[in-house]
C-alpha positions in Angstrom: -30.7 16.6 -26.5 -27.5 15.0 -27.6 -26.7 15.5 -31.3 -24.9 12.7 -33.5 -22.1 13.7 -35.4 -22.2 11.8 -38.9 -18.8 12.5 -40.2 -16.5 11.6 -43.0 -14.1 8.5 -42.7 -11.5 10.2 -44.6 -11.7 13.8 -41.6 -13.1 12.1 -38.4 -12.5 14.9 -35.8 -11.7 14.2 -32.8 -15.4 13.3 -30.6 -16.3 16.0 -27.7 -17.4 14.7 -24.2 -21.3 13.8 -24.7 -20.7 13.6 -28.1 -22.1 10.1 -29.7 -19.4 10.2 -33.5 -21.3 7.6 -35.9 -19.0 6.6 -39.7 -19.6 4.4 -42.7 -17.4 2.4 -44.2 -16.6 -0.1 -46.4 -14.6 -2.9 -45.8 -13.5 -5.6 -48.8 -13.3 -8.6 -49.2 -10.4 -10.4 -48.1 -9.3 -13.3 -45.2 -11.3 -11.1 -42.9 -14.1 -10.8 -45.0 -15.5 -14.0 -46.9 -17.5 -12.3 -48.7 -17.4 -12.9 -53.3 -15.2 -11.1 -55.0 -15.4 -7.5 -55.7 -18.1 -6.7 -52.9 -18.1 -5.4 -49.7 -19.9 -4.4 -46.3 -21.0 -1.3 -45.3 -19.6 -1.6 -41.4 -21.1 1.1 -38.4 -18.2 2.4 -36.2 -19.6 3.8 -33.1 -16.8 6.7 -31.2 -17.4 7.5 -27.5 -14.8 9.3 -25.9 -12.2 8.3 -28.4 -13.0 4.7 -27.9 -14.2 3.1 -31.1 -16.3 -0.2 -31.6 -17.7 -0.9 -35.4 -20.6 -3.9 -36.8 -21.4 -5.3 -40.0 -24.9 -3.6 -41.5 -25.5 -6.3 -43.6 -25.7 -3.4 -46.2 -22.9 -5.8 -49.3 -21.7 -3.6 -52.8 -19.1 -2.9 -55.0 -16.7 -0.4 -54.0 -17.9 1.9 -56.8 -21.3 1.7 -55.5 -20.8 3.6 -52.3 -19.9 7.8 -51.8 -17.8 7.5 -48.1 -17.8 11.3 -48.6 -21.8 11.9 -48.8 -22.0 8.7 -46.8 -24.7 7.1 -49.1 -25.0 4.3 -51.5 -25.1 5.8 -55.1 -27.7 3.3 -56.3 -30.1 2.1 -54.3 -32.4 3.8 -52.0 -33.0 1.4 -49.3 -29.9 0.8 -48.7 -29.7 4.3 -47.5 -32.5 4.2 -45.5 -31.8 0.9 -43.8 -28.3 3.7 -42.8 -30.8 6.4 -41.8 -33.1 4.3 -40.0 -29.6 3.0 -37.4 -28.8 5.6 -37.7 -31.5 7.3 -35.8 -31.6 4.2 -33.8 -28.0 5.2 -32.4 -29.1 8.5 -31.7 -31.9 7.3 -29.7 -30.4 4.4 -27.6 -27.3 6.7 -26.5 -29.7 10.4 -25.7 -32.0 7.5 -23.9 -28.7 6.7 -22.3 -27.3 9.7 -21.2 -30.7 11.0 -19.7 -31.2 8.1 -17.8 -27.7 8.9 -16.1 -27.0 4.9 -17.7 -23.4 4.6 -18.8 -23.1 5.7 -22.6 -19.7 4.0 -23.6 -19.8 2.5 -27.3 -19.4 -0.9 -26.9 -23.0 -0.7 -24.5 -24.7 2.1 -27.5 -23.9 -1.3 -29.3 -24.4 -3.9 -27.2 -28.1 -2.0 -26.2 -28.7 -1.8 -30.4 -28.5 -5.7 -31.3 -30.2 -6.2 -28.4 -33.0 -3.9 -29.2 -33.4 -1.9 -25.5 -31.7 -0.3 -23.5 -30.8 -2.8 -21.0 -28.0 -1.3 -19.2 -28.8 -0.6 -15.7 -29.0 2.1 -14.3 -25.9 4.6 -12.8 -26.1 3.6 -9.0 -27.3 7.7 -6.8 -24.7 8.9 -4.7 -25.4 7.4 -1.4 -26.0 3.7 -3.2 -22.0 4.6 -4.5 -21.6 4.7 -0.5 -23.0 1.3 -0.2 -21.0 -0.8 -3.1 -17.3 1.9 -1.4 -18.6 0.3 2.3 -19.0 -3.6 0.4 -15.6 -2.8 -1.0 -13.9 -2.4 1.8 -15.2 -5.0 3.9 -15.0 -8.0 1.1 -11.3 -6.9 2.1 -11.5 -7.2 5.8 -8.7 -9.1 7.2 -6.2 -8.4 4.0 -5.0 -4.8 4.0 -8.7 -3.9 5.3 -8.3 -3.6 9.4 -11.0 -3.7 11.9 -10.0 -0.3 13.4 -9.7 1.1 9.6 -13.4 -0.5 8.5 -15.2 1.2 11.7 -13.9 4.1 10.7 -14.9 4.1 6.8 -18.3 3.1 8.4 -18.9 5.9 10.7 -17.6 8.6 7.9 -20.0 6.7 5.0 -22.6 7.0 8.0 -22.2 11.4 7.9 -22.7 11.2 4.3 -26.1 10.4 4.6 -26.8 12.6 6.9 -25.4 15.4 4.5 -28.1 14.4 1.9 -30.6 15.2 4.4 -30.2 18.0 6.8 -28.2 19.8 4.5 -29.5 19.5 1.1 -33.0 18.4 2.7 -32.9 15.0 -0.1 -33.0 11.7 0.7 -30.1 11.0 -2.2 -28.1 12.8 -5.1 -27.9 11.9 -8.1 -23.6 11.7 -9.3 -24.5 13.9 -12.6 -25.9 16.3 -10.6 -22.8 16.8 -8.0 -20.8 19.9 -7.5 -17.9 21.0 -7.0 -19.0 23.0 -4.4 -19.9 19.8 -2.4 -17.1 19.8 0.1 -17.2 23.3 0.6 -20.7 22.4 1.5 -19.8 19.5 3.8 -16.4 21.8 5.5 -19.3 24.3 6.7 -21.7 21.4 7.3 -19.4 19.6 10.1 -17.3 22.5 11.1 -20.1 24.9 11.5 -23.3 23.1 12.3 -22.0 19.7 14.2 -19.2 21.2 15.4 -16.7 18.6 14.2 -13.2 19.4 14.6 -11.1 20.0 10.8 -9.6 17.2 11.0 -12.3 14.9 11.3 -14.1 16.9 8.6 -11.3 16.7 6.2 -11.5 12.7 6.7 -15.6 12.2 6.3 -14.7 14.9 2.8 -12.1 11.9 2.2 -14.2 9.6 1.6 -16.8 11.8 -0.3 -13.7 12.1 -3.0 -13.4 8.2 -2.4 -17.1 7.9 -4.1 -16.7 10.3 -6.7 -13.1 8.3 -7.6 -15.3 5.8 -8.1 -18.3 7.3 -9.8 -15.4 8.5 -12.1 -13.6 5.2 -13.1 -17.0 3.4 -13.3 -17.6 6.4 -16.3 -20.6 7.1 -14.3 -20.3 10.9 -14.7 -17.4 12.5 -17.2 -15.2 13.9 -13.9 -14.6 13.7 -10.4 -16.0 16.7 -9.2 -13.4 16.9 -6.0 -10.9 16.2 -8.2 -8.2 19.3 -7.6 -10.3 20.4 -3.6 -8.1 20.8 -1.2 -8.5 22.3 1.8 -7.0 24.7 4.2 -4.5 23.4 6.6 -5.5 25.3 9.9 -2.6 26.4 12.3 -1.2 23.3 14.2 -3.2 22.8 17.8 -1.3 22.8 21.5 -0.6 19.0 21.6 -2.5 17.6 25.4 -0.6 16.3 28.1 0.5 16.1 31.3 3.5 17.9 32.3 6.3 15.7 34.6 4.7 16.8 37.8 0.8 16.2 37.0 2.2 12.9 35.8 4.0 12.7 39.2 0.5 13.2 41.3 -1.5 11.3 39.2 0.7 8.2 39.3 1.1 8.0 43.3 -2.1 9.4 44.4 -4.5 6.9 46.3 -8.3 5.9 44.5 -10.8 4.7 46.7 -11.8 2.9 44.0 -10.3 -0.1 42.6 -11.6 0.4 39.5 -9.9 4.0 38.7 -6.8 2.6 40.5 -6.5 0.2 37.6 -7.3 2.7 35.0 -4.8 5.0 36.1 -2.3 2.5 35.9 -3.1 1.9 32.5 -2.4 5.0 31.8 0.4 5.3 32.9 2.1 2.1 31.9 1.0 4.5 28.2 3.0 7.3 29.5 6.3 5.6 30.0 5.7 3.3 26.5 3.3 5.9 23.6 1.5 2.5 23.6 -2.1 3.8 21.6 -4.4 2.0 23.2 -5.0 -0.4 21.0 -1.9 -1.3 21.1 -1.9 -1.5 24.9 -5.5 -3.4 24.8 -3.3 -6.5 22.3 0.1 -6.4 24.2 1.0 -9.9 23.9 4.6 -11.4 26.0 5.7 -11.8 22.8 6.2 -8.4 22.5 9.0 -8.4 24.9 12.9 -8.2 24.2 15.5 -8.6 25.7 19.0 -7.1 23.5 22.2 -8.5 24.2 22.8 -5.6 27.4 20.3 -7.1 29.2 18.1 -4.4 28.4 14.0 -4.6 28.2 11.6 -3.5 25.3 8.1 -3.4 23.7 9.1 -4.4 19.8 5.9 -3.9 18.1 3.8 -2.9 14.6 1.5 -1.0 15.3 -1.7 -1.6 14.9 -3.1 1.8 12.7 0.1 2.0 10.3 1.6 -1.2 10.4 4.7 0.1 11.8 7.2 -1.0 14.2 7.6 0.4 17.3 10.8 -0.1 19.3 10.2 0.8 22.6 12.8 0.8 25.5 11.3 -0.3 29.1 11.5 2.6 31.7 11.6 1.6 34.8 8.2 2.5 35.9 6.8 0.5 33.0 8.4 -2.7 33.9 7.0 -1.8 37.7 3.4 -1.7 36.9 4.2 -5.0 34.8 5.1 -7.0 37.8 2.7 -5.5 39.9 -0.4 -7.5 37.3 1.6 -10.3 36.5 -0.1 -12.6 38.8 -3.8 -10.5 38.9 -6.3 -13.2 37.7 -8.4 -10.2 36.0 -5.3 -10.6 33.6 -4.8 -13.7 33.6 -8.9 -14.7 32.7 -8.5 -12.3 29.2 -4.9 -13.5 28.5 -4.3 -9.4 29.1 -0.5 -8.1 30.3 -2.8 -5.1 32.1 -6.6 -4.9 33.1 -7.0 -2.7 29.5 -10.8 -2.2 29.2 -13.1 -1.0 26.2 -11.7 2.1 24.7 -15.6 3.8 25.5 -15.1 3.1 29.9 -11.5 4.0 29.4 -12.1 7.2 28.1 -15.2 7.6 30.4 -12.7 6.7 33.8 -9.7 9.0 33.0 -12.6 11.6 32.4 -13.3 11.0 36.4 -10.1 10.8 37.1 -8.9 14.1 36.0 -11.9 15.4 37.5 -10.9 14.3 41.4 -7.2 14.7 40.8 -7.9 18.8 39.6 -6.2 18.9 35.0 -7.7 21.1 32.9 -6.1 19.4 30.1 -9.7 16.8 29.0 -7.6 13.1 29.6 -8.3 10.6 27.0 -6.3 7.4 26.0 -4.2 9.6 23.3 -2.7 11.0 25.9 -0.6 9.1 27.2 1.0 8.4 24.1 1.4 12.4 23.6 2.3 12.8 26.9 5.2 9.8 26.8 6.2 11.8 23.3 7.0 14.9 25.6 8.4 13.9 27.8 11.5 12.5 25.5 11.7 15.3 23.7 11.7 17.6 26.5 14.3 15.8 28.4 16.8 16.1 24.6 15.9 12.9 23.2 17.0 13.4 19.5 13.9 13.2 17.4 15.0 10.4 15.6 15.0 8.4 18.4 11.4 9.7 18.9 10.1 8.9 15.8 11.9 5.2 16.2 10.2 4.4 19.1 6.7 5.9 18.4 6.1 4.1 15.0 6.1 7.0 12.7 6.0 6.5 9.6 8.6 8.7 8.7 10.3 12.1 10.6 7.9 14.3 9.3 5.5 13.4 11.4 7.7 13.1 14.7 8.5 16.7 14.0 5.8 17.9 13.0 4.1 17.0 16.4 6.0 17.1 18.9 9.7 19.1 18.1 7.8 22.1 19.8 9.5 22.5 22.7 8.6 23.6 26.0 10.4 26.7 27.3 11.1 24.5 30.8 13.4 22.4 27.9 14.4 26.1 26.6 15.5 27.6 30.2 17.4 24.6 30.6 19.2 24.6 27.2 19.9 28.2 27.7 21.7 27.3 31.3 23.6 24.6 29.9 24.5 27.1 27.2 25.1 30.1 29.9 27.8 27.9 31.8 30.2 27.2 28.6 32.6 29.7 27.2 31.3 31.2 24.0 30.7 34.8 22.9 27.6 35.3 24.2 28.6 34.3 27.4 31.8 36.1 27.1 
């Protein structure tokens, strides 16, 4: 049981975590306290985690009748009994709140004392906090939170239920029982057991950190167990993309199935523009602009980041747009291209890769990566690549695409050999 500390008014120590300090002091008659001159009122001050609140005990006396050092009334035993009972009741309330996991602030203790009950709502559990956090994001949908963001948060939050059930073997976790090791547990469980990717696992752990931060800010727990958790970054993996000869093969292949041909065209368009699936699906005529020199552009705010992409339209992309300009299916759906659902799109891309004998696993995002690597390997400045892709910073572009291929190195080497310099002399 947590001990209530009674201290001297003149030398009250700073309260420690999970300790409550109770102090009695006298307030004399005056404008702030209307009572008989020469008398004062004994007040009780509660301090929890550095925050104070006071209330009147109803004990009236003269200043000389109060002993601040011993915290007692000198002349009347029944007054001391009253102060002792108040102290005992406060101690009981505070202990009950801590044991029940109820937020024990000075204001809460006072309220429970005045009302005569420990009526505060018990602290929610870990998974209840998850639901509270998700509900908060749902309320902000369309006002700073996008559908895709909410979808990802819901998906990662469902994984937390799996962690609690399968790893810890429980229906839920009490917030006060959660230790910093939950970060390492989640890392081992999702990567080792569920075989999730490193990045996906870190995003799930990020949700855990958000939930525990919410619990800390709500004073359900005294600290966020994952506040200092940092997972080591893995070595960057090779970017999955198509080489130029593979893209050419895909572009010129004649598919027996019209559905595969249409998916191929959408994918090739992504390889020529770097548009992510969501932006490709939402492409509208308003996104197309022409500059003073007659060049055609796609200027679009990325759905993922909100950053504007400035994409020059290469001839291959213009040819595909022209092909579907009068397509009835596109016109009926108000689309520039016959983009289907992401799930079916990826399924058909897998089928296409098998037909063409590609070793890479084709996904909607491989088209964007192919476009970026084509730009980099053909000499476009990394600053321009960053603007075209709509990255939030050039550092992101450098981290992803500044690793040029051997073919680019060979080309640059041949150009270097043709020059006049010390190495070629």
